[in-house]
All heavy atoms as TSV, in Angstrom:
chain	resi	resn	atom	element	x	y	z
A	1	MET	N	N	51.782	-134.895	72.511
A	1	MET	CA	C	52.032	-136.302	72.291
A	1	MET	C	C	52.264	-136.510	70.796
A	1	MET	O	O	51.510	-136.052	69.968
A	1	MET	CB	C	50.850	-137.128	72.775
A	1	MET	CG	C	51.014	-138.599	72.511
A	1	MET	SD	S	49.559	-139.528	72.973
A	1	MET	CE	C	50.087	-140.177	74.526
A	2	SER	N	N	53.278	-137.184	70.447
A	2	SER	CA	C	53.558	-137.477	69.046
A	2	SER	C	C	53.277	-138.956	68.779
A	2	SER	O	O	53.018	-139.732	69.686
A	2	SER	CB	C	55.012	-137.153	68.719
A	2	SER	OG	O	55.871	-138.066	69.355
A	3	ARG	N	N	53.342	-139.318	67.521
A	3	ARG	CA	C	53.119	-140.728	67.162
A	3	ARG	C	C	54.176	-141.622	67.773
A	3	ARG	O	O	53.937	-142.785	68.031
A	3	ARG	CB	C	53.127	-140.895	65.655
A	3	ARG	CG	C	51.918	-140.326	64.996
A	3	ARG	CD	C	51.945	-140.641	63.543
A	3	ARG	NE	N	50.814	-140.020	62.893
A	3	ARG	CZ	C	50.479	-140.237	61.657
A	3	ARG	NH1	N	51.203	-141.050	60.912
A	3	ARG	NH2	N	49.444	-139.650	61.123
A	4	GLN	N	N	55.346	-141.095	67.999
A	4	GLN	CA	C	56.418	-141.897	68.571
A	4	GLN	C	C	56.149	-142.225	70.032
A	4	GLN	O	O	56.689	-143.186	70.566
A	4	GLN	CB	C	57.744	-141.165	68.439
A	4	GLN	CG	C	58.181	-141.003	67.000
A	4	GLN	CD	C	59.422	-140.126	66.872
A	4	GLN	OE1	O	59.805	-139.453	67.824
A	4	GLN	NE2	N	60.021	-140.149	65.707
A	5	ASP	N	N	55.294	-141.434	70.688
A	5	ASP	CA	C	54.990	-141.659	72.103
A	5	ASP	C	C	53.945	-142.747	72.323
A	5	ASP	O	O	53.768	-143.214	73.439
A	5	ASP	CB	C	54.490	-140.365	72.748
A	5	ASP	CG	C	55.561	-139.283	72.769
A	5	ASP	OD1	O	56.758	-139.625	72.713
A	5	ASP	OD2	O	55.191	-138.100	72.835
A	6	THR	N	N	53.244	-143.166	71.282
A	6	THR	CA	C	52.185	-144.156	71.447
A	6	THR	C	C	52.737	-145.575	71.241
A	6	THR	O	O	53.715	-145.780	70.545
A	6	THR	CB	C	51.039	-143.913	70.451
A	6	THR	OG1	O	51.557	-143.981	69.131
A	6	THR	CG2	C	50.401	-142.561	70.674
A	7	ALA	N	N	52.056	-146.504	71.857
A	7	ALA	CA	C	52.465	-147.903	71.724
A	7	ALA	C	C	52.134	-148.404	70.317
A	7	ALA	O	O	51.200	-147.922	69.685
A	7	ALA	CB	C	51.738	-148.755	72.763
A	8	PRO	N	N	52.887	-149.363	69.820
A	8	PRO	CA	C	52.611	-149.900	68.483
A	8	PRO	C	C	51.194	-150.458	68.393
A	8	PRO	O	O	50.715	-151.128	69.294
A	8	PRO	CB	C	53.636	-151.025	68.318
A	8	PRO	CG	C	54.708	-150.725	69.305
A	8	PRO	CD	C	54.045	-149.987	70.436
A	9	GLY	N	N	50.518	-150.145	67.306
A	9	GLY	CA	C	49.169	-150.648	67.090
A	9	GLY	C	C	48.059	-149.766	67.623
A	9	GLY	O	O	46.900	-149.975	67.292
A	10	VAL	N	N	48.398	-148.789	68.457
A	10	VAL	CA	C	47.364	-147.928	69.037
A	10	VAL	C	C	46.708	-147.083	67.944
A	10	VAL	O	O	45.486	-146.930	67.914
A	10	VAL	CB	C	47.941	-147.040	70.163
A	10	VAL	CG1	C	46.934	-146.007	70.626
A	10	VAL	CG2	C	48.379	-147.902	71.324
A	11	SER	N	N	47.510	-146.544	67.031
A	11	SER	CA	C	46.949	-145.730	65.945
A	11	SER	C	C	46.003	-146.557	65.088
A	11	SER	O	O	44.945	-146.073	64.672
A	11	SER	CB	C	48.064	-145.159	65.076
A	11	SER	OG	O	48.822	-144.221	65.795
A	12	ALA	N	N	46.353	-147.784	64.804
A	12	ALA	CA	C	45.485	-148.660	64.011
A	12	ALA	C	C	44.189	-148.947	64.761
A	12	ALA	O	O	43.111	-148.984	64.152
A	12	ALA	CB	C	46.206	-149.961	63.680
A	13	ASP	N	N	44.270	-149.143	66.063
A	13	ASP	CA	C	43.074	-149.395	66.862
A	13	ASP	C	C	42.152	-148.173	66.873
A	13	ASP	O	O	40.932	-148.302	66.748
A	13	ASP	CB	C	43.444	-149.757	68.296
A	13	ASP	CG	C	44.120	-151.105	68.401
A	13	ASP	OD1	O	43.993	-151.916	67.457
A	13	ASP	OD2	O	44.796	-151.345	69.421
A	14	ILE	N	N	42.733	-146.997	67.004
A	14	ILE	CA	C	41.943	-145.763	66.994
A	14	ILE	C	C	41.300	-145.576	65.627
A	14	ILE	O	O	40.123	-145.240	65.519
A	14	ILE	CB	C	42.814	-144.551	67.376
A	14	ILE	CG1	C	43.236	-144.654	68.836
A	14	ILE	CG2	C	42.077	-143.238	67.117
A	14	ILE	CD1	C	44.275	-143.640	69.254
A	15	GLY	N	N	42.062	-145.819	64.569
A	15	GLY	CA	C	41.527	-145.703	63.220
A	15	GLY	C	C	40.385	-146.671	62.977
A	15	GLY	O	O	39.368	-146.311	62.376
A	16	ALA	N	N	40.530	-147.890	63.449
A	16	ALA	CA	C	39.468	-148.882	63.288
A	16	ALA	C	C	38.209	-148.474	64.043
A	16	ALA	O	O	37.090	-148.638	63.532
A	16	ALA	CB	C	39.951	-150.249	63.760
A	17	ALA	N	N	38.375	-147.925	65.229
A	17	ALA	CA	C	37.219	-147.480	66.012
A	17	ALA	C	C	36.509	-146.311	65.321
A	17	ALA	O	O	35.274	-146.289	65.227
A	17	ALA	CB	C	37.661	-147.074	67.412
A	18	LEU	N	N	37.279	-145.355	64.817
A	18	LEU	CA	C	36.676	-144.219	64.116
A	18	LEU	C	C	35.981	-144.657	62.836
A	18	LEU	O	O	34.893	-144.178	62.509
A	18	LEU	CB	C	37.740	-143.158	63.806
A	18	LEU	CG	C	38.284	-142.404	65.016
A	18	LEU	CD1	C	39.428	-141.502	64.602
A	18	LEU	CD2	C	37.177	-141.612	65.686
A	19	TYR	N	N	36.591	-145.574	62.110
A	19	TYR	CA	C	35.975	-146.095	60.886
A	19	TYR	C	C	34.654	-146.800	61.215
A	19	TYR	O	O	33.658	-146.622	60.522
A	19	TYR	CB	C	36.933	-147.046	60.175
A	19	TYR	CG	C	36.379	-147.593	58.890
A	19	TYR	CD1	C	36.359	-146.819	57.742
A	19	TYR	CD2	C	35.856	-148.884	58.835
A	19	TYR	CE1	C	35.833	-147.312	56.561
A	19	TYR	CE2	C	35.322	-149.381	57.660
A	19	TYR	CZ	C	35.320	-148.596	56.527
A	19	TYR	OH	O	34.785	-149.091	55.367
A	20	GLY	N	N	34.659	-147.584	62.273
A	20	GLY	CA	C	33.439	-148.272	62.686
A	20	GLY	C	C	32.324	-147.300	63.048
A	20	GLY	O	O	31.169	-147.494	62.672
A	21	LEU	N	N	32.670	-146.232	63.759
A	21	LEU	CA	C	31.668	-145.229	64.114
A	21	LEU	C	C	31.128	-144.521	62.880
A	21	LEU	O	O	29.926	-144.282	62.758
A	21	LEU	CB	C	32.272	-144.193	65.070
A	21	LEU	CG	C	32.510	-144.660	66.499
A	21	LEU	CD1	C	33.291	-143.601	67.269
A	21	LEU	CD2	C	31.191	-144.950	67.194
A	22	ALA	N	N	32.021	-144.197	61.958
A	22	ALA	CA	C	31.593	-143.495	60.744
A	22	ALA	C	C	30.672	-144.361	59.895
A	22	ALA	O	O	29.647	-143.879	59.386
A	22	ALA	CB	C	32.811	-143.065	59.936
A	23	THR	N	N	31.008	-145.642	59.736
A	23	THR	CA	C	30.162	-146.501	58.905
A	23	THR	C	C	28.807	-146.755	59.565
A	23	THR	O	O	27.782	-146.782	58.886
A	23	THR	CB	C	30.845	-147.834	58.593
A	23	THR	OG1	O	31.238	-148.475	59.808
A	23	THR	CG2	C	32.061	-147.633	57.714
A	24	ARG	N	N	28.802	-146.900	60.868
A	24	ARG	CA	C	27.519	-147.109	61.550
A	24	ARG	C	C	26.630	-145.889	61.433
A	24	ARG	O	O	25.430	-146.003	61.207
A	24	ARG	CB	C	27.747	-147.452	63.023
A	24	ARG	CG	C	28.185	-148.864	63.216
A	24	ARG	CD	C	28.172	-149.258	64.695
A	24	ARG	NE	N	28.773	-150.565	64.825
A	24	ARG	CZ	C	29.850	-150.821	65.543
A	24	ARG	NH1	N	30.440	-149.857	66.218
A	24	ARG	NH2	N	30.341	-152.040	65.616
A	25	SER	N	N	27.214	-144.695	61.603
A	25	SER	CA	C	26.396	-143.483	61.519
A	25	SER	C	C	25.913	-143.254	60.089
A	25	SER	O	O	24.792	-142.803	59.872
A	25	SER	CB	C	27.158	-142.263	62.032
A	25	SER	OG	O	28.279	-142.010	61.233
A	26	ALA	N	N	26.739	-143.580	59.096
A	26	ALA	CA	C	26.333	-143.401	57.703
A	26	ALA	C	C	25.203	-144.357	57.335
A	26	ALA	O	O	24.307	-144.004	56.559
A	26	ALA	CB	C	27.522	-143.620	56.776
A	27	ARG	N	N	25.211	-145.543	57.896
A	27	ARG	CA	C	24.160	-146.518	57.586
A	27	ARG	C	C	22.827	-146.136	58.207
A	27	ARG	O	O	21.772	-146.547	57.738
A	27	ARG	CB	C	24.568	-147.899	58.079
A	27	ARG	CG	C	25.642	-148.516	57.243
A	27	ARG	CD	C	25.997	-149.893	57.727
A	27	ARG	NE	N	27.111	-150.426	56.963
A	27	ARG	CZ	C	28.040	-151.203	57.453
A	27	ARG	NH1	N	27.990	-151.574	58.715
A	27	ARG	NH2	N	29.021	-151.633	56.697
A	28	ARG	N	N	22.861	-145.350	59.278
A	28	ARG	CA	C	21.626	-144.985	59.965
A	28	ARG	C	C	20.944	-143.780	59.330
A	28	ARG	O	O	19.781	-143.530	59.594
A	28	ARG	CB	C	21.917	-144.693	61.433
A	28	ARG	CG	C	22.457	-145.921	62.154
A	28	ARG	CD	C	22.714	-145.610	63.571
A	28	ARG	NE	N	21.486	-145.915	64.306
A	28	ARG	CZ	C	21.308	-145.665	65.578
A	28	ARG	NH1	N	22.263	-145.098	66.270
A	28	ARG	NH2	N	20.193	-145.978	66.174
A	29	LEU	N	N	21.665	-143.015	58.516
A	29	LEU	CA	C	21.092	-141.829	57.901
A	29	LEU	C	C	20.154	-142.218	56.760
A	29	LEU	O	O	20.456	-143.125	55.998
A	29	LEU	CB	C	22.203	-140.928	57.344
A	29	LEU	CG	C	23.142	-140.303	58.360
A	29	LEU	CD1	C	24.269	-139.571	57.643
A	29	LEU	CD2	C	22.393	-139.352	59.260
A	30	PRO	N	N	19.028	-141.503	56.636
A	30	PRO	CA	C	18.176	-141.758	55.477
A	30	PRO	C	C	18.897	-141.295	54.215
A	30	PRO	O	O	19.582	-140.271	54.218
A	30	PRO	CB	C	16.929	-140.916	55.754
A	30	PRO	CG	C	17.360	-139.887	56.732
A	30	PRO	CD	C	18.507	-140.477	57.503
A	31	ARG	N	N	18.772	-142.046	53.142
A	31	ARG	CA	C	19.490	-141.710	51.915
A	31	ARG	C	C	18.528	-141.327	50.803
A	31	ARG	O	O	17.759	-142.145	50.331
A	31	ARG	CB	C	20.328	-142.892	51.451
A	31	ARG	CG	C	21.521	-143.111	52.318
A	31	ARG	CD	C	22.453	-144.080	51.660
A	31	ARG	NE	N	23.134	-144.822	52.716
A	31	ARG	CZ	C	23.684	-145.983	52.543
A	31	ARG	NH1	N	23.642	-146.570	51.380
A	31	ARG	NH2	N	24.288	-146.583	53.535
A	32	ASP	N	N	18.611	-140.064	50.426
A	32	ASP	CA	C	17.895	-139.613	49.245
A	32	ASP	C	C	18.833	-139.657	48.046
A	32	ASP	O	O	18.394	-139.586	46.909
A	32	ASP	CB	C	17.372	-138.192	49.425
A	32	ASP	CG	C	16.317	-138.119	50.524
A	32	ASP	OD1	O	15.673	-139.140	50.794
A	32	ASP	OD2	O	16.162	-137.041	51.111
A	33	MET	N	N	20.130	-139.732	48.334
A	33	MET	CA	C	21.127	-139.847	47.274
A	33	MET	C	C	22.297	-140.652	47.805
A	33	MET	O	O	22.424	-140.853	49.010
A	33	MET	CB	C	21.591	-138.462	46.798
A	33	MET	CG	C	22.339	-137.662	47.834
A	33	MET	SD	S	23.009	-136.119	47.226
A	33	MET	CE	C	21.571	-135.272	46.684
A	34	SER	N	N	23.147	-141.104	46.919
A	34	SER	CA	C	24.271	-141.942	47.331
A	34	SER	C	C	25.302	-141.110	48.084
A	34	SER	O	O	25.376	-139.888	47.904
A	34	SER	CB	C	24.929	-142.584	46.110
A	34	SER	OG	O	25.641	-141.599	45.374
A	35	PRO	N	N	26.091	-141.741	48.935
A	35	PRO	CA	C	27.151	-141.013	49.638
A	35	PRO	C	C	28.141	-140.345	48.672
A	35	PRO	O	O	28.632	-139.257	48.942
A	35	PRO	CB	C	27.839	-142.097	50.470
A	35	PRO	CG	C	26.802	-143.137	50.669
A	35	PRO	CD	C	25.981	-143.116	49.423
A	36	THR	N	N	28.399	-140.964	47.527
A	36	THR	CA	C	29.309	-140.367	46.548
A	36	THR	C	C	28.720	-139.076	45.985
A	36	THR	O	O	29.424	-138.070	45.859
A	36	THR	CB	C	29.593	-141.357	45.409
A	36	THR	OG1	O	30.131	-142.553	45.966
A	36	THR	CG2	C	30.562	-140.781	44.408
A	37	SER	N	N	27.442	-139.087	45.676
A	37	SER	CA	C	26.788	-137.883	45.160
A	37	SER	C	C	26.798	-136.775	46.203
A	37	SER	O	O	27.057	-135.614	45.887
A	37	SER	CB	C	25.346	-138.185	44.760
A	37	SER	OG	O	25.308	-139.113	43.727
A	38	ALA	N	N	26.507	-137.135	47.444
A	38	ALA	CA	C	26.515	-136.131	48.509
A	38	ALA	C	C	27.905	-135.535	48.696
A	38	ALA	O	O	28.045	-134.323	48.871
A	38	ALA	CB	C	26.015	-136.760	49.809
A	39	ALA	N	N	28.930	-136.364	48.636
A	39	ALA	CA	C	30.297	-135.863	48.790
A	39	ALA	C	C	30.681	-134.947	47.636
A	39	ALA	O	O	31.329	-133.908	47.841
A	39	ALA	CB	C	31.276	-137.032	48.881
A	40	THR	N	N	30.270	-135.307	46.427
A	40	THR	CA	C	30.563	-134.468	45.260
A	40	THR	C	C	29.885	-133.115	45.383
A	40	THR	O	O	30.500	-132.069	45.137
A	40	THR	CB	C	30.108	-135.168	43.963
A	40	THR	OG1	O	30.791	-136.411	43.860
A	40	THR	CG2	C	30.390	-134.322	42.746
A	41	LEU	N	N	28.618	-133.106	45.771
A	41	LEU	CA	C	27.915	-131.839	45.937
A	41	LEU	C	C	28.507	-131.001	47.064
A	41	LEU	O	O	28.587	-129.775	46.959
A	41	LEU	CB	C	26.430	-132.097	46.184
A	41	LEU	CG	C	25.664	-132.631	44.980
A	41	LEU	CD1	C	24.230	-132.980	45.379
A	41	LEU	CD2	C	25.681	-131.632	43.844
A	42	THR	N	N	28.935	-131.630	48.125
A	42	THR	CA	C	29.579	-130.908	49.221
A	42	THR	C	C	30.870	-130.266	48.752
A	42	THR	O	O	31.159	-129.110	49.078
A	42	THR	CB	C	29.848	-131.855	50.402
A	42	THR	OG1	O	28.602	-132.401	50.843
A	42	THR	CG2	C	30.522	-131.142	51.550
A	43	THR	N	N	31.656	-131.001	47.971
A	43	THR	CA	C	32.910	-130.453	47.441
A	43	THR	C	C	32.627	-129.283	46.516
A	43	THR	O	O	33.301	-128.243	46.592
A	43	THR	CB	C	33.706	-131.543	46.699
A	43	THR	OG1	O	33.988	-132.592	47.619
A	43	THR	CG2	C	34.999	-130.995	46.135
A	44	LEU	N	N	31.649	-129.411	45.633
A	44	LEU	CA	C	31.291	-128.314	44.742
A	44	LEU	C	C	30.817	-127.094	45.525
A	44	LEU	O	O	31.145	-125.956	45.185
A	44	LEU	CB	C	30.207	-128.751	43.768
A	44	LEU	CG	C	30.659	-129.607	42.603
A	44	LEU	CD1	C	29.452	-130.120	41.826
A	44	LEU	CD2	C	31.575	-128.822	41.690
A	45	ASP	N	N	30.049	-127.325	46.577
A	45	ASP	CA	C	29.570	-126.225	47.403
A	45	ASP	C	C	30.723	-125.520	48.103
A	45	ASP	O	O	30.757	-124.304	48.219
A	45	ASP	CB	C	28.561	-126.749	48.423
A	45	ASP	CG	C	27.918	-125.633	49.212
A	45	ASP	OD1	O	27.473	-124.647	48.585
A	45	ASP	OD2	O	27.855	-125.743	50.449
A	46	ARG	N	N	31.691	-126.300	48.557
A	46	ARG	CA	C	32.828	-125.752	49.302
A	46	ARG	C	C	33.821	-125.048	48.390
A	46	ARG	O	O	34.323	-123.977	48.717
A	46	ARG	CB	C	33.523	-126.886	50.063
A	46	ARG	CG	C	34.630	-126.450	50.978
A	46	ARG	CD	C	35.143	-127.612	51.817
A	46	ARG	NE	N	35.155	-128.885	51.121
A	46	ARG	CZ	C	36.210	-129.400	50.514
A	46	ARG	NH1	N	37.349	-128.757	50.501
A	46	ARG	NH2	N	36.139	-130.576	49.922
A	47	THR	N	N	34.115	-125.628	47.227
A	47	THR	CA	C	35.186	-125.104	46.378
A	47	THR	C	C	34.690	-124.358	45.158
A	47	THR	O	O	35.460	-123.640	44.524
A	47	THR	CB	C	36.100	-126.238	45.895
A	47	THR	OG1	O	35.332	-127.144	45.104
A	47	THR	CG2	C	36.726	-126.978	47.057
A	48	GLY	N	N	33.438	-124.540	44.797
A	48	GLY	CA	C	32.915	-123.907	43.599
A	48	GLY	C	C	33.236	-124.739	42.373
A	48	GLY	O	O	34.087	-125.622	42.410
A	49	PRO	N	N	32.548	-124.437	41.273
A	49	PRO	CA	C	32.796	-125.213	40.053
A	49	PRO	C	C	34.164	-124.886	39.463
A	49	PRO	O	O	34.714	-123.810	39.700
A	49	PRO	CB	C	31.680	-124.771	39.122
A	49	PRO	CG	C	31.284	-123.430	39.616
A	49	PRO	CD	C	31.527	-123.433	41.100
A	50	ARG	N	N	34.694	-125.833	38.737
A	50	ARG	CA	C	35.965	-125.586	38.052
A	50	ARG	C	C	35.723	-124.665	36.873
A	50	ARG	O	O	34.691	-124.744	36.218
A	50	ARG	CB	C	36.555	-126.900	37.527
A	50	ARG	CG	C	37.013	-127.813	38.601
A	50	ARG	CD	C	37.649	-129.023	37.974
A	50	ARG	NE	N	38.092	-129.943	38.994
A	50	ARG	CZ	C	38.679	-131.083	38.732
A	50	ARG	NH1	N	38.861	-131.457	37.497
A	50	ARG	NH2	N	39.067	-131.863	39.706
A	51	SER	N	N	36.693	-123.810	36.622
A	51	SER	CA	C	36.553	-122.945	35.450
A	51	SER	C	C	36.891	-123.754	34.209
A	51	SER	O	O	37.823	-124.558	34.202
A	51	SER	CB	C	37.469	-121.740	35.566
A	51	SER	OG	O	38.816	-122.160	35.636
A	52	ARG	N	N	36.131	-123.553	33.187
A	52	ARG	CA	C	36.352	-124.288	31.938
A	52	ARG	C	C	37.276	-123.474	31.060
A	52	ARG	O	O	37.134	-122.278	30.928
A	52	ARG	CB	C	35.029	-124.527	31.231
A	52	ARG	CG	C	34.134	-125.429	32.072
A	52	ARG	CD	C	32.993	-125.847	31.264
A	52	ARG	NE	N	33.488	-126.686	30.188
A	52	ARG	CZ	C	32.872	-127.734	29.724
A	52	ARG	NH1	N	31.733	-128.082	30.247
A	52	ARG	NH2	N	33.362	-128.445	28.747
A	53	VAL	N	N	38.210	-124.141	30.458
A	53	VAL	CA	C	39.139	-123.508	29.542
A	53	VAL	C	C	38.604	-123.728	28.137
A	53	VAL	O	O	38.350	-124.857	27.729
A	53	VAL	CB	C	40.552	-124.102	29.696
A	53	VAL	CG1	C	41.497	-123.479	28.704
A	53	VAL	CG2	C	41.046	-123.938	31.118
A	54	SER	N	N	38.415	-122.637	27.413
A	54	SER	CA	C	37.908	-122.786	26.060
A	54	SER	C	C	38.980	-123.370	25.155
A	54	SER	O	O	40.160	-123.121	25.348
A	54	SER	CB	C	37.420	-121.445	25.528
A	54	SER	OG	O	38.494	-120.527	25.535
A	55	PRO	N	N	38.573	-124.167	24.187
A	55	PRO	CA	C	39.568	-124.780	23.295
A	55	PRO	C	C	40.302	-123.713	22.488
A	55	PRO	O	O	39.738	-122.676	22.154
A	55	PRO	CB	C	38.752	-125.688	22.400
A	55	PRO	CG	C	37.340	-125.307	22.602
A	55	PRO	CD	C	37.227	-124.538	23.863
A	56	SER	N	N	41.544	-123.970	22.208
A	56	SER	CA	C	42.327	-123.016	21.427
A	56	SER	C	C	41.872	-123.030	19.978
A	56	SER	O	O	41.541	-124.080	19.436
A	56	SER	CB	C	43.808	-123.336	21.527
A	56	SER	OG	O	44.045	-124.633	21.033
A	57	PRO	N	N	41.837	-121.861	19.337
A	57	PRO	CA	C	41.410	-121.805	17.937
A	57	PRO	C	C	42.428	-122.485	17.023
A	57	PRO	O	O	43.610	-122.488	17.291
A	57	PRO	CB	C	41.311	-120.310	17.645
A	57	PRO	CG	C	42.122	-119.653	18.691
A	57	PRO	CD	C	42.169	-120.575	19.868
A	58	ARG	N	N	41.927	-123.079	15.974
A	58	ARG	CA	C	42.812	-123.758	15.022
A	58	ARG	C	C	43.089	-122.902	13.833
A	58	ARG	O	O	42.430	-122.129	13.365
A	58	ARG	CB	C	42.206	-125.071	14.561
A	58	ARG	CG	C	42.154	-126.035	15.695
A	58	ARG	CD	C	41.656	-127.355	15.197
A	58	ARG	NE	N	41.639	-128.267	16.332
A	58	ARG	CZ	C	41.548	-129.546	16.205
A	58	ARG	NH1	N	41.480	-130.101	15.034
A	58	ARG	NH2	N	41.533	-130.313	17.258
């Protein structure tokens, strides 16, 4: 099934339902840290720290 096979507005309805489920589940979780902090740590865990480039000598 492609996007062209769906009726207009169905994708928006599905997106709204998924967004509603995600926000409800996030609100029910106990928070020891903010969602932004958790997402940042998850990204660092998944991708590793960025390599630092040393400044060029003058």
